[in-house]
Legacy VTK file of the C-alpha trace (Angstrom):
# vtk DataFile Version 3.0
C-alpha trace
ASCII
DATASET POLYDATA
POINTS 56 float
0.000 0.000 0.000
2.694 2.473 1.025
4.863 1.496 -1.945
2.057 1.924 -4.460
1.127 5.304 -3.011
4.701 6.554 -3.366
4.800 5.193 -6.921
1.614 7.057 -7.862
2.847 10.289 -6.267
6.182 10.082 -8.074
4.411 9.381 -11.393
2.207 12.464 -10.893
5.233 14.613 -10.063
7.112 13.410 -13.152
4.065 13.980 -15.370
3.616 17.502 -13.976
7.295 18.265 -14.556
7.077 17.069 -18.164
3.999 19.206 -18.804
5.595 22.309 -17.271
8.848 21.867 -19.218
7.012 21.295 -22.497
4.962 24.464 -21.975
8.117 26.508 -21.308
9.993 25.126 -24.334
6.884 25.485 -26.533
7.620 22.556 -28.829
5.583 22.541 -31.983
3.743 19.500 -33.084
5.323 17.284 -35.691
2.669 18.120 -38.264
2.586 21.874 -37.627
6.128 22.584 -38.778
6.481 24.713 -41.866
9.084 23.716 -44.436
12.147 25.930 -44.610
12.258 25.800 -48.404
9.122 25.867 -50.521
9.603 23.171 -53.145
7.119 22.256 -55.850
5.379 19.632 -53.688
4.902 22.067 -50.809
3.802 24.778 -53.225
1.022 22.512 -54.446
-0.091 21.979 -50.832
-0.314 25.762 -50.400
-2.327 26.149 -53.604
0.533 27.655 -55.605
0.995 26.376 -59.136
4.764 25.860 -59.513
4.516 26.203 -63.308
3.303 29.819 -62.914
6.457 31.026 -61.103
8.369 31.938 -64.268
5.409 33.622 -65.970
5.145 36.522 -63.497
LINES 1 57
56 0 1 2 3 4 5 6 7 8 9 10 11 12 13 14 15 16 17 18 19 20 21 22 23 24 25 26 27 28 29 30 31 32 33 34 35 36 37 38 39 40 41 42 43 44 45 46 47 48 49 50 51 52 53 54 55
């Protein structure tokens, strides 16, 4: 009983520490990152026709 209580308390403390650190670092989600270079595939995702770049 005493051992399981200490295990639960330590798990809660570790979880709280992870949440606090992740809020301070402000990590972005894996799928929210924007590409550094806009290639033709990413341009299509944004609605940009890559064949129109040289016409402007």
